[in-house]
N, CA, C and O atoms as a GROMACS GRO file, in nm:
protein
  588
    1MET      N    1   7.302   9.520  18.337
    1MET     CA    2   7.201   9.475  18.253
    1MET      C    3   7.088   9.581  18.280
    1MET      O    4   7.019   9.627  18.189
    2LEU      N    5   7.072   9.615  18.414
    2LEU     CA    6   6.957   9.696  18.447
    2LEU      C    7   6.977   9.840  18.364
    2LEU      O    8   6.885   9.897  18.304
    3ARG      N    9   7.111   9.887  18.372
    3ARG     CA   10   7.130  10.011  18.303
    3ARG      C   11   7.102  10.015  18.156
    3ARG      O   12   7.058  10.118  18.105
    4PHE      N   13   7.124   9.910  18.088
    4PHE     CA   14   7.106   9.892  17.954
    4PHE      C   15   6.951   9.907  17.913
    4PHE      O   16   6.911   9.972  17.817
    5ARG      N   17   6.878   9.841  17.997
    5ARG     CA   18   6.718   9.840  17.981
    5ARG      C   19   6.680   9.983  18.014
    5ARG      O   20   6.598  10.037  17.939
    6THR      N   21   6.726  10.049  18.113
    6THR     CA   22   6.676  10.189  18.129
    6THR      C   23   6.720  10.271  18.003
    6THR      O   24   6.641  10.349  17.950
    7LEU      N   25   6.837  10.255  17.960
    7LEU     CA   26   6.869  10.340  17.846
    7LEU      C   27   6.798  10.312  17.714
    7LEU      O   28   6.787  10.397  17.625
    8GLN      N   29   6.751  10.193  17.705
    8GLN     CA   30   6.665  10.155  17.590
    8GLN      C   31   6.528  10.218  17.611
    8GLN      O   32   6.469  10.266  17.515
    9ARG      N   33   6.477  10.220  17.733
    9ARG     CA   34   6.345  10.283  17.769
    9ARG      C   35   6.343  10.440  17.734
    9ARG      O   36   6.252  10.497  17.674
   10THR      N   37   6.463  10.500  17.782
   10THR     CA   38   6.469  10.653  17.745
   10THR      C   39   6.482  10.679  17.605
   10THR      O   40   6.428  10.777  17.554
   11ASN      N   41   6.553  10.591  17.535
   11ASN     CA   42   6.563  10.620  17.395
   11ASN      C   43   6.454  10.601  17.311
   11ASN      O   44   6.438  10.659  17.204
   12SER      N   45   6.366  10.507  17.368
   12SER     CA   46   6.229  10.479  17.302
   12SER      C   47   6.146  10.580  17.321
   12SER      O   48   6.068  10.605  17.229
   13ARG      N   49   6.141  10.660  17.441
   13ARG     CA   50   6.051  10.760  17.473
   13ARG      C   51   6.098  10.886  17.385
   13ARG      O   52   6.012  10.965  17.347
   14GLU      N   53   6.219  10.905  17.355
   14GLU     CA   54   6.270  11.017  17.278
   14GLU      C   55   6.266  11.001  17.125
   14GLU      O   56   6.291  11.095  17.051
   15SER      N   57   6.236  10.884  17.083
   15SER     CA   58   6.225  10.859  16.940
   15SER      C   59   6.123  10.953  16.884
   15SER      O   60   6.006  10.945  16.920
   16GLY      N   61   6.163  11.044  16.797
   16GLY     CA   62   6.080  11.141  16.732
   16GLY      C   63   6.054  11.120  16.592
   16GLY      O   64   6.085  11.012  16.542
   17SER      N   65   6.002  11.208  16.525
   17SER     CA   66   5.959  11.201  16.384
   17SER      C   67   6.052  11.296  16.307
   17SER      O   68   6.003  11.382  16.235
   18ALA      N   69   6.177  11.283  16.320
   18ALA     CA   70   6.268  11.387  16.260
   18ALA      C   71   6.256  11.377  16.106
   18ALA      O   72   6.265  11.477  16.034
   19VAL      N   73   6.236  11.258  16.060
   19VAL     CA   74   6.221  11.254  15.912
   19VAL      C   75   6.097  11.330  15.858
   19VAL      O   76   6.102  11.389  15.750
   20VAL      N   77   5.988  11.326  15.936
   20VAL     CA   78   5.876  11.393  15.900
   20VAL      C   79   5.892  11.549  15.919
   20VAL      O   80   5.836  11.623  15.839
   21GLU      N   81   5.956  11.593  16.008
   21GLU     CA   82   5.977  11.719  16.042
   21GLU      C   83   6.072  11.776  15.928
   21GLU      O   84   6.053  11.883  15.869
   22PHE      N   85   6.174  11.692  15.906
   22PHE     CA   86   6.266  11.736  15.792
   22PHE      C   87   6.213  11.771  15.654
   22PHE      O   88   6.245  11.867  15.583
   23VAL      N   89   6.111  11.658  15.626
   23VAL     CA   90   6.052  11.653  15.501
   23VAL      C   91   5.962  11.779  15.496
   23VAL      O   92   5.962  11.854  15.398
   24PHE      N   93   5.886  11.798  15.605
   24PHE     CA   94   5.776  11.906  15.611
   24PHE      C   95   5.856  12.047  15.593
   24PHE      O   96   5.821  12.126  15.505
   25LEU      N   97   5.957  12.073  15.675
   25LEU     CA   98   6.026  12.200  15.662
   25LEU      C   99   6.108  12.217  15.529
   25LEU      O  100   6.137  12.325  15.479
   26GLY      N  101   6.140  12.099  15.481
   26GLY     CA  102   6.214  12.104  15.347
   26GLY      C  103   6.119  12.161  15.246
   26GLY      O  104   6.152  12.255  15.174
   27LEU      N  105   5.991  12.100  15.239
   27LEU     CA  106   5.897  12.131  15.137
   27LEU      C  107   5.845  12.276  15.156
   27LEU      O  108   5.816  12.348  15.060
   28LEU      N  109   5.834  12.318  15.295
   28LEU     CA  110   5.787  12.443  15.323
   28LEU      C  111   5.884  12.552  15.286
   28LEU      O  112   5.848  12.669  15.268
   29LEU      N  113   6.010  12.512  15.275
   29LEU     CA  114   6.104  12.620  15.218
   29LEU      C  115   6.149  12.606  15.073
   29LEU      O  116   6.194  12.698  15.006
   30LEU      N  117   6.130  12.478  15.030
   30LEU     CA  118   6.176  12.463  14.895
   30LEU      C  119   6.062  12.492  14.792
   30LEU      O  120   6.099  12.521  14.678
   31VAL      N  121   5.948  12.489  14.814
   31VAL     CA  122   5.835  12.523  14.721
   31VAL      C  123   5.854  12.663  14.685
   31VAL      O  124   5.877  12.691  14.567
   32PRO      N  125   5.847  12.758  14.778
   32PRO     CA  126   5.859  12.905  14.748
   32PRO      C  127   5.988  12.942  14.664
   32PRO      O  128   5.989  13.028  14.575
   33VAL      N  129   6.098  12.864  14.705
   33VAL     CA  130   6.224  12.897  14.629
   33VAL      C  131   6.206  12.847  14.492
   33VAL      O  132   6.241  12.920  14.399
   34VAL      N  133   6.157  12.736  14.471
   34VAL     CA  134   6.136  12.680  14.320
   34VAL      C  135   6.044  12.776  14.259
   34VAL      O  136   6.073  12.813  14.145
   35TYR      N  137   5.944  12.820  14.309
   35TYR     CA  138   5.847  12.910  14.242
   35TYR      C  139   5.923  13.038  14.216
   35TYR      O  140   5.920  13.089  14.104
   36PHE      N  141   5.992  13.093  14.316
   36PHE     CA  142   6.075  13.206  14.274
   36PHE      C  143   6.150  13.198  14.144
   36PHE      O  144   6.138  13.275  14.049
   37VAL      N  145   6.237  13.084  14.154
   37VAL     CA  146   6.314  13.059  14.040
   37VAL      C  147   6.244  13.052  13.900
   37VAL      O  148   6.293  13.104  13.799
   38LEU      N  149   6.118  12.980  13.904
   38LEU     CA  150   6.046  12.961  13.788
   38LEU      C  151   5.991  13.110  13.744
   38LEU      O  152   5.992  13.144  13.626
   39ALA      N  153   5.950  13.184  13.836
   39ALA     CA  154   5.887  13.312  13.797
   39ALA      C  155   5.996  13.400  13.744
   39ALA      O  156   5.965  13.477  13.653
   40LEU      N  157   6.128  13.401  13.790
   40LEU     CA  158   6.237  13.471  13.749
   40LEU      C  159   6.277  13.426  13.613
   40LEU      O  160   6.308  13.507  13.526
   41SER      N  161   6.277  13.288  13.589
   41SER     CA  162   6.302  13.245  13.439
   41SER      C  163   6.203  13.283  13.345
   41SER      O  164   6.235  13.309  13.229
   42GLN      N  165   6.074  13.289  13.388
   42GLN     CA  166   5.975  13.331  13.296
   42GLN      C  167   5.983  13.481  13.256
   42GLN      O  168   5.958  13.522  13.143
   43LEU      N  169   6.018  13.554  13.359
   43LEU     CA  170   6.039  13.703  13.336
   43LEU      C  171   6.161  13.728  13.256
   43LEU      O  172   6.159  13.824  13.180
   44GLN      N  173   6.271  13.652  13.263
   44GLN     CA  174   6.401  13.670  13.199
   44GLN      C  175   6.359  13.622  13.050
   44GLN      O  176   6.394  13.692  12.955
   45ALA      N  177   6.291  13.512  13.030
   45ALA     CA  178   6.260  13.469  12.894
   45ALA      C  179   6.167  13.570  12.826
   45ALA      O  180   6.174  13.578  12.703
   46GLY      N  181   6.086  13.643  12.888
   46GLY     CA  182   6.007  13.752  12.836
   46GLY      C  183   6.091  13.864  12.809
   46GLY      O  184   6.071  13.929  12.706
   47SER      N  185   6.179  13.895  12.885
   47SER     CA  186   6.272  14.013  12.855
   47SER      C  187   6.363  13.992  12.734
   47SER      O  188   6.387  14.083  12.654
   48PHE      N  189   6.413  13.865  12.722
   48PHE     CA  190   6.486  13.828  12.609
   48PHE      C  191   6.406  13.825  12.484
   48PHE      O  192   6.461  13.856  12.378
   49ALA      N  193   6.270  13.787  12.490
   49ALA     CA  194   6.187  13.772  12.376
   49ALA      C  195   6.151  13.916  12.324
   49ALA      O  196   6.142  13.938  12.203
   50ALA      N  197   6.130  14.013  12.418
   50ALA     CA  198   6.098  14.150  12.388
   50ALA      C  199   6.217  14.215  12.315
   50ALA      O  200   6.207  14.274  12.208
   51VAL      N  201   6.329  14.197  12.383
   51VAL     CA  202   6.453  14.266  12.317
   51VAL      C  203   6.483  14.207  12.172
   51VAL      O  204   6.509  14.280  12.077
   52GLY      N  205   6.478  14.070  12.163
   52GLY     CA  206   6.493  14.008  12.023
   52GLY      C  207   6.380  14.053  11.932
   52GLY      O  208   6.411  14.078  11.816
   53ALA      N  209   6.260  14.067  11.965
   53ALA     CA  210   6.152  14.101  11.881
   53ALA      C  211   6.186  14.233  11.832
   53ALA      O  212   6.190  14.254  11.711
   54ALA      N  213   6.213  14.333  11.926
   54ALA     CA  214   6.240  14.483  11.882
   54ALA      C  215   6.363  14.489  11.788
   54ALA      O  216   6.365  14.558  11.686
   55ASP      N  217   6.454  14.419  11.824
   55ASP     CA  218   6.583  14.428  11.739
   55ASP      C  219   6.553  14.375  11.600
   55ASP      O  220   6.597  14.436  11.503
   56GLN      N  221   6.484  14.270  11.587
   56GLN     CA  222   6.479  14.196  11.456
   56GLN      C  223   6.378  14.278  11.375
   56GLN      O  224   6.387  14.284  11.253
   57ALA      N  225   6.278  14.342  11.446
   57ALA     CA  226   6.169  14.407  11.381
   57ALA      C  227   6.225  14.533  11.319
   57ALA      O  228   6.187  14.570  11.208
   58ALA      N  229   6.318  14.601  11.392
   58ALA     CA  230   6.388  14.738  11.343
   58ALA      C  231   6.471  14.699  11.222
   58ALA      O  232   6.470  14.770  11.122
   59LYS      N  233   6.547  14.578  11.228
   59LYS     CA  234   6.628  14.538  11.114
   59LYS      C  235   6.548  14.522  10.998
   59LYS      O  236   6.577  14.580  10.894
   60VAL      N  237   6.442  14.443  11.010
   60VAL     CA  238   6.356  14.420  10.885
   60VAL      C  239   6.302  14.544  10.839
   60VAL      O  240   6.294  14.557  10.717
   61TYR      N  241   6.258  14.645  10.919
   61TYR     CA  242   6.188  14.757  10.875
   61TYR      C  243   6.286  14.830  10.786
   61TYR      O  244   6.252  14.858  10.670
   62VAL      N  245   6.397  14.860  10.829
   62VAL     CA  246   6.509  14.947  10.752
   62VAL      C  247   6.542  14.868  10.628
   62VAL      O  248   6.578  14.934  10.531
   63SER      N  249   6.535  14.738  10.616
   63SER     CA  250   6.575  14.674  10.501
   63SER      C  251   6.472  14.661  10.389
   63SER      O  252   6.502  14.605  10.283
   64GLU      N  253   6.345  14.714  10.411
   64GLU     CA  254   6.239  14.700  10.296
   64GLU      C  255   6.249  14.823  10.222
   64GLU      O  256   6.314  14.918  10.266
   65GLU      N  257   6.183  14.828  10.102
   65GLU     CA  258   6.182  14.931  10.018
   65GLU      C  259   6.063  15.036  10.046
   65GLU      O  260   6.090  15.156  10.042
   66SER      N  261   5.939  14.995  10.073
   66SER     CA  262   5.831  15.066  10.098
   66SER      C  263   5.787  15.062  10.235
   66SER      O  264   5.814  14.966  10.307
   67VAL      N  265   5.713  15.171  10.280
   67VAL     CA  266   5.670  15.180  10.411
   67VAL      C  267   5.563  15.065  10.451
   67VAL      O  268   5.571  15.003  10.557
   68PRO      N  269   5.458  15.042  10.351
   68PRO     CA  270   5.371  14.932  10.407
   68PRO      C  271   5.431  14.794  10.411
   68PRO      O  272   5.394  14.708  10.491
   69ASP      N  273   5.533  14.775  10.314
   69ASP     CA  274   5.595  14.635  10.325
   69ASP      C  275   5.687  14.636  10.457
   69ASP      O  276   5.698  14.534  10.526
   70ALA      N  277   5.743  14.743  10.485
   70ALA     CA  278   5.830  14.752  10.605
   70ALA      C  279   5.755  14.727  10.731
   70ALA      O  280   5.796  14.652  10.819
   71ALA      N  281   5.639  14.794  10.736
   71ALA     CA  282   5.558  14.776  10.859
   71ALA      C  283   5.495  14.637  10.879
   71ALA      O  284   5.489  14.580  10.988
   72ALA      N  285   5.452  14.593  10.772
   72ALA     CA  286   5.414  14.431  10.766
   72ALA      C  287   5.517  14.341  10.810
   72ALA      O  288   5.503  14.258  10.900
   73GLY      N  289   5.631  14.365  10.737
   73GLY     CA  290   5.755  14.270  10.769
   73GLY      C  291   5.796  14.292  10.901
   73GLY      O  292   5.817  14.190  10.968
   74ALA      N  293   5.812  14.402  10.956
   74ALA     CA  294   5.865  14.429  11.106
   74ALA      C  295   5.754  14.356  11.202
   74ALA      O  296   5.790  14.287  11.297
   75GLN      N  297   5.626  14.376  11.171
   75GLN     CA  298   5.534  14.310  11.252
   75GLN      C  299   5.536  14.146  11.255
   75GLN      O  300   5.508  14.080  11.354
   76GLN      N  301   5.572  14.097  11.136
   76GLN     CA  302   5.596  13.962  11.122
   76GLN      C  303   5.716  13.910  11.178
   76GLN      O  304   5.715  13.798  11.228
   77ALA      N  305   5.824  13.981  11.174
   77ALA     CA  306   5.940  13.954  11.242
   77ALA      C  307   5.936  13.963  11.383
   77ALA      O  308   6.000  13.880  11.447
   78ALA      N  309   5.866  14.057  11.447
   78ALA     CA  310   5.845  14.056  11.583
   78ALA      C  311   5.761  13.940  11.631
   78ALA      O  312   5.794  13.891  11.738
   79LEU      N  313   5.662  13.892  11.570
   79LEU     CA  314   5.570  13.793  11.607
   79LEU      C  315   5.632  13.656  11.594
   79LEU      O  316   5.601  13.562  11.668
   80LEU      N  317   5.721  13.648  11.496
   80LEU     CA  318   5.810  13.528  11.479
   80LEU      C  319   5.900  13.505  11.593
   80LEU      O  320   5.908  13.397  11.651
   81VAL      N  321   5.973  13.619  11.628
   81VAL     CA  322   6.062  13.594  11.735
   81VAL      C  323   5.985  13.564  11.876
   81VAL      O  324   6.027  13.483  11.958
   82LEU      N  325   5.881  13.631  11.889
   82LEU     CA  326   5.794  13.598  12.018
   82LEU      C  327   5.746  13.451  12.017
   82LEU      O  328   5.755  13.380  12.117
   83ASP      N  329   5.698  13.414  11.907
   83ASP     CA  330   5.670  13.265  11.892
   83ASP      C  331   5.795  13.179  11.923
   83ASP      O  332   5.788  13.086  12.003
   84ASP      N  333   5.899  13.209  11.863
   84ASP     CA  334   6.022  13.133  11.883
   84ASP      C  335   6.051  13.117  12.048
   84ASP      O  336   6.105  13.017  12.096
   85PHE      N  337   6.011  13.218  12.118
   85PHE     CA  338   6.034  13.213  12.253
   85PHE      C  339   5.933  13.148  12.347
   85PHE      O  340   5.953  13.123  12.466
   86GLY      N  341   5.811  13.122  12.269
   86GLY     CA  342   5.699  13.050  12.335
   86GLY      C  343   5.608  13.151  12.391
   86GLY      O  344   5.541  13.118  12.489
   87PHE      N  345   5.595  13.277  12.339
   87PHE     CA  346   5.502  13.382  12.380
   87PHE      C  347   5.398  13.393  12.283
   87PHE      O  348   5.429  13.386  12.164
   88ASP      N  349   5.262  13.412  12.322
   88ASP     CA  350   5.151  13.429  12.247
   88ASP      C  351   5.158  13.563  12.168
   88ASP      O  352   5.205  13.660  12.229
   89ALA      N  353   5.118  13.578  12.049
   89ALA     CA  354   5.119  13.704  11.977
   89ALA      C  355   5.036  13.794  12.036
   89ALA      O  356   5.068  13.913  12.031
   90ALA      N  357   4.914  13.753  12.101
   90ALA     CA  358   4.815  13.839  12.159
   90ALA      C  359   4.873  13.905  12.274
   90ALA      O  360   4.830  14.015  12.306
   91ALA      N  361   4.961  13.853  12.336
   91ALA     CA  362   5.018  13.921  12.464
   91ALA      C  363   5.122  14.024  12.433
   91ALA      O  364   5.187  14.072  12.526
   92ALA      N  365   5.143  14.064  12.305
   92ALA     CA  366   5.241  14.166  12.268
   92ALA      C  367   5.183  14.276  12.192
   92ALA      O  368   5.080  14.264  12.125
   93GLU      N  369   5.254  14.391  12.204
   93GLU     CA  370   5.196  14.511  12.116
   93GLU      C  371   5.332  14.562  12.067
   93GLU      O  372   5.428  14.578  12.143
   94VAL      N  373   5.336  14.589  11.928
   94VAL     CA  374   5.444  14.637  11.858
   94VAL      C  375   5.404  14.779  11.805
   94VAL      O  376   5.298  14.799  11.746
   95GLN      N  377   5.494  14.871  11.831
   95GLN     CA  378   5.492  15.015  11.786
   95GLN      C  379   5.610  15.057  11.710
   95GLN      O  380   5.722  15.037  11.755
   96ILE      N  381   5.591  15.111  11.600
   96ILE     CA  382   5.700  15.159  11.509
   96ILE      C  383   5.692  15.306  11.503
   96ILE      O  384   5.588  15.359  11.466
   97ARG      N  385   5.807  15.384  11.541
   97ARG     CA  386   5.819  15.523  11.523
   97ARG      C  387   5.934  15.555  11.438
   97ARG      O  388   6.040  15.492  11.446
   98CYS      N  389   5.914  15.659  11.350
   98CYS     CA  390   6.021  15.704  11.263
   98CYS      C  391   6.064  15.840  11.318
   98CYS      O  392   5.979  15.927  11.340
   99LEU      N  393   6.195  15.861  11.341
   99LEU     CA  394   6.248  15.978  11.390
   99LEU      C  395   6.224  16.101  11.285
   99LEU      O  396   6.195  16.214  11.323
  100SER      N  397   6.240  16.066  11.159
  100SER     CA  398   6.206  16.172  11.057
  100SER      C  399   6.110  16.102  10.954
  100SER      O  400   6.016  16.030  10.986
  101GLU      N  401   6.147  16.131  10.828
  101GLU     CA  402   6.061  16.047  10.729
  101GLU      C  403   6.108  15.909  10.734
  101GLU      O  404   6.228  15.882  10.739
  102CYS      N  405   6.014  15.819  10.732
  102CYS     CA  406   6.037  15.674  10.735
  102CYS      C  407   6.101  15.637  10.606
  102CYS      O  408   6.057  15.683  10.500
  103LEU      N  409   6.202  15.558  10.609
  103LEU     CA  410   6.286  15.497  10.517
  103LEU      C  411   6.372  15.590  10.427
  103LEU      O  412   6.423  15.552  10.322
  104ALA      N  413   6.382  15.713  10.477
  104ALA     CA  414   6.475  15.818  10.397
  104ALA      C  415   6.613  15.782  10.435
  104ALA      O  416   6.633  15.746  10.551
  105PRO      N  417   6.699  15.786  10.361
  105PRO     CA  418   6.841  15.754  10.382
  105PRO      C  419   6.889  15.830  10.515
  105PRO      O  420   6.867  15.951  10.527
  106GLY      N  421   6.948  15.764  10.604
  106GLY     CA  422   7.006  15.826  10.731
  106GLY      C  423   6.911  15.846  10.830
  106GLY      O  424   6.949  15.890  10.938
  107SER      N  425   6.786  15.820  10.812
  107SER     CA  426   6.683  15.848  10.920
  107SER      C  427   6.676  15.720  11.016
  107SER      O  428   6.721  15.610  10.984
  108GLY      N  429   6.618  15.747  11.131
  108GLY     CA  430   6.615  15.642  11.227
  108GLY      C  431   6.477  15.579  11.241
  108GLY      O  432   6.376  15.646  11.222
  109VAL      N  433   6.474  15.455  11.274
  109VAL     CA  434   6.344  15.389  11.302
  109VAL      C  435   6.350  15.316  11.437
  109VAL      O  436   6.439  15.236  11.466
  110THR      N  437   6.248  15.350  11.516
  110THR     CA  438   6.257  15.287  11.654
  110THR      C  439   6.126  15.188  11.667
  110THR      O  440   6.014  15.228  11.634
  111VAL      N  441   6.146  15.077  11.711
  111VAL     CA  442   6.051  14.980  11.730
  111VAL      C  443   6.043  14.950  11.878
  111VAL      O  444   6.145  14.922  11.942
  112GLU      N  445   5.915  14.954  11.935
  112GLU     CA  446   5.903  14.941  12.078
  112GLU      C  447   5.801  14.803  12.078
  112GLU      O  448   5.704  14.791  12.003
  113VAL      N  449   5.840  14.712  12.170
  113VAL     CA  450   5.771  14.582  12.196
  113VAL      C  451   5.725  14.587  12.335
  113VAL      O  452   5.810  14.608  12.422
  114ARG      N  453   5.605  14.572  12.365
  114ARG     CA  454   5.542  14.560  12.509
  114ARG      C  455   5.493  14.417  12.512
  114ARG      O  456   5.416  14.379  12.424
  115LEU      N  457   5.534  14.331  12.612
  115LEU     CA  458   5.504  14.201  12.616
  115LEU      C  459   5.441  14.182  12.753
  115LEU      O  460   5.502  14.225  12.851
  116ASP      N  461   5.320  14.118  12.768
  116ASP     CA  462   5.271  14.078  12.891
  116ASP      C  463   5.314  13.946  12.939
  116ASP      O  464   5.286  13.845  12.874
  117VAL      N  465   5.378  13.939  13.043
  117VAL     CA  466   5.434  13.801  13.094
  117VAL      C  467   5.363  13.749  13.211
  117VAL      O  468   5.366  13.809  13.318
  118GLY      N  469   5.295  13.633  13.195
  118GLY     CA  470   5.230  13.580  13.297
  118GLY      C  471   5.315  13.504  13.408
  118GLY      O  472   5.416  13.443  13.374
  119LEU      N  473   5.280  13.508  13.523
  119LEU     CA  474   5.367  13.425  13.629
  119LEU      C  475   5.324  13.271  13.609
  119LEU      O  476   5.209  13.245  13.572
  120PRO      N  477   5.411  13.176  13.632
  120PRO     CA  478   5.380  13.036  13.622
  120PRO      C  479   5.284  12.991  13.724
  120PRO      O  480   5.289  13.039  13.837
  121LEU      N  481   5.191  12.895  13.690
  121LEU     CA  482   5.099  12.831  13.760
  121LEU      C  483   4.979  12.947  13.814
  121LEU      O  484   4.901  12.923  13.906
  122MET      N  485   4.981  13.048  13.754
  122MET     CA  486   4.879  13.168  13.786
  122MET      C  487   4.784  13.162  13.671
  122MET      O  488   4.822  13.135  13.556
  123PRO      N  489   4.649  13.190  13.708
  123PRO     CA  490   4.552  13.200  13.596
  123PRO      C  491   4.577  13.325  13.522
  123PRO      O  492   4.628  13.422  13.578
  124SER      N  493   4.542  13.325  13.394
  124SER     CA  494   4.579  13.432  13.300
  124SER      C  495   4.514  13.567  13.345
  124SER      O  496   4.564  13.673  13.309
  125GLY      N  497   4.404  13.564  13.420
  125GLY     CA  498   4.330  13.692  13.446
  125GLY      C  499   4.378  13.749  13.577
  125GLY      O  500   4.303  13.831  13.631
  126SER      N  501   4.502  13.715  13.643
  126SER     CA  502   4.536  13.747  13.762
  126SER      C  503   4.574  13.901  13.774
  126SER      O  504   4.561  13.959  13.881
  127GLY      N  505   4.618  13.960  13.669
  127GLY     CA  506   4.673  14.089  13.680
  127GLY      C  507   4.567  14.199  13.637
  127GLY      O  508   4.454  14.164  13.604
  128ALA      N  509   4.601  14.316  13.636
  128ALA     CA  510   4.521  14.423  13.573
  128ALA      C  511   4.489  14.391  13.432
  128ALA      O  512   4.370  14.395  13.400
  129ASN      N  513   4.571  14.362  13.352
  129ASN     CA  514   4.545  14.346  13.212
  129ASN      C  515   4.544  14.207  13.172
  129ASN      O  516   4.553  14.177  13.053
  130GLY      N  517   4.533  14.115  13.268
  130GLY     CA  518   4.519  13.970  13.231
  130GLY      C  519   4.675  13.912  13.239
  130GLY      O  520   4.703  13.803  13.189
  131SER      N  521   4.763  13.986  13.299
  131SER     CA  522   4.900  13.931  13.316
  131SER      C  523   4.956  13.996  13.445
  131SER      O  524   4.903  14.091  13.503
  132ALA      N  525   5.061  13.937  13.480
  132ALA     CA  526   5.120  13.982  13.614
  132ALA      C  527   5.235  14.099  13.580
  132ALA      O  528   5.242  14.199  13.651
  133ILE      N  529   5.306  14.083  13.490
  133ILE     CA  530   5.423  14.171  13.456
  133ILE      C  531   5.420  14.217  13.311
  133ILE      O  532   5.382  14.143  13.220
  134VAL      N  533   5.458  14.336  13.294
  134VAL     CA  534   5.470  14.393  13.156
  134VAL      C  535   5.621  14.423  13.131
  134VAL      O  536   5.689  14.493  13.207
  135VAL      N  537   5.666  14.366  13.023
  135VAL     CA  538   5.812  14.387  12.981
  135VAL      C  539   5.817  14.465  12.857
  135VAL      O  540   5.742  14.438  12.764
  136ASP      N  541   5.910  14.570  12.851
  136ASP     CA  542   5.908  14.646  12.724
  136ASP      C  543   6.061  14.648  12.679
  136ASP      O  544   6.153  14.630  12.758
  137ALA      N  545   6.076  14.671  12.555
  137ALA     CA  546   6.209  14.682  12.501
  137ALA      C  547   6.191  14.777  12.370
  137ALA      O  548   6.083  14.788  12.313
  138SER      N  549   6.300  14.839  12.333
  138SER     CA  550   6.293  14.924  12.213
  138SER      C  551   6.430  14.899  12.141
  138SER      O  552   6.527  14.860  12.206
  139ALA      N  553   6.437  14.920  12.013
  139ALA     CA  554   6.545  14.911  11.931
  139ALA      C  555   6.548  15.012  11.823
  139ALA      O  556   6.444  15.029  11.759
  140THR      N  557   6.647  15.076  11.796
  140THR     CA  558   6.660  15.177  11.688
  140THR      C  559   6.754  15.132  11.579
  140THR      O  560   6.864  15.082  11.606
  141GLN      N  561   6.715  15.148  11.469
  141GLN     CA  562   6.810  15.119  11.356
  141GLN      C  563   6.812  15.237  11.250
  141GLN      O  564   6.708  15.300  11.232
  142LEU      N  565   6.913  15.265  11.188
  142LEU     CA  566   6.931  15.365  11.088
  142LEU      C  567   6.922  15.320  10.945
  142LEU      O  568   6.987  15.224  10.903
  143VAL      N  569   6.843  15.390  10.873
  143VAL     CA  570   6.834  15.346  10.733
  143VAL      C  571   6.968  15.388  10.655
  143VAL      O  572   7.014  15.503  10.652
  144GLU      N  573   7.022  15.276  10.592
  144GLU     CA  574   7.147  15.304  10.515
  144GLU      C  575   7.143  15.425  10.407
  144GLU      O  576   7.045  15.444  10.334
  145ARG      N  577   7.252  15.499  10.404
  145ARG     CA  578   7.242  15.621  10.319
  145ARG      C  579   7.255  15.574  10.174
  145ARG      O  580   7.199  15.638  10.085
  146TYR      N  581   7.320  15.475  10.151
  146TYR     CA  582   7.341  15.429  10.008
  146TYR      C  583   7.256  15.281   9.998
  146TYR      O  584   7.286  15.182  10.064
  147ARG      N  585   7.165  15.288   9.918
  147ARG     CA  586   7.087  15.167   9.900
  147ARG      C  587   7.093  15.130   9.768
  147ARG      O  588   7.033  15.029   9.730
   0.00000   0.00000   0.00000
């Protein structure tokens, strides 16, 4: 009986706060990992949005009949794709370059989209240009020879 009481006393002295330590260390390690995953997801979404916007804008540009209509349609298509991905139009810059004469049969049209992607849970003015990461994409389409 005496042995049992001494074992109880030593066990009571060694009772720690393992649950508190586990929760603290778990949060300490989990929060940066979750933030890293969120940041990579936001960056990947921005990359997909830029590629999709450039591709659709180039396709719309080569399908129009006149250069002003083509430029306006390509701009609208790019902004629509960016809006579908949840990015603000003010965070994007769309540039259209023609390899030779625009809309001439067989000529190429290149559309470049630059998108400012902010990190999650960061204020919008944290980077040099108000964002943390700049993603760019380009797409080239050829104007059909027979229209």
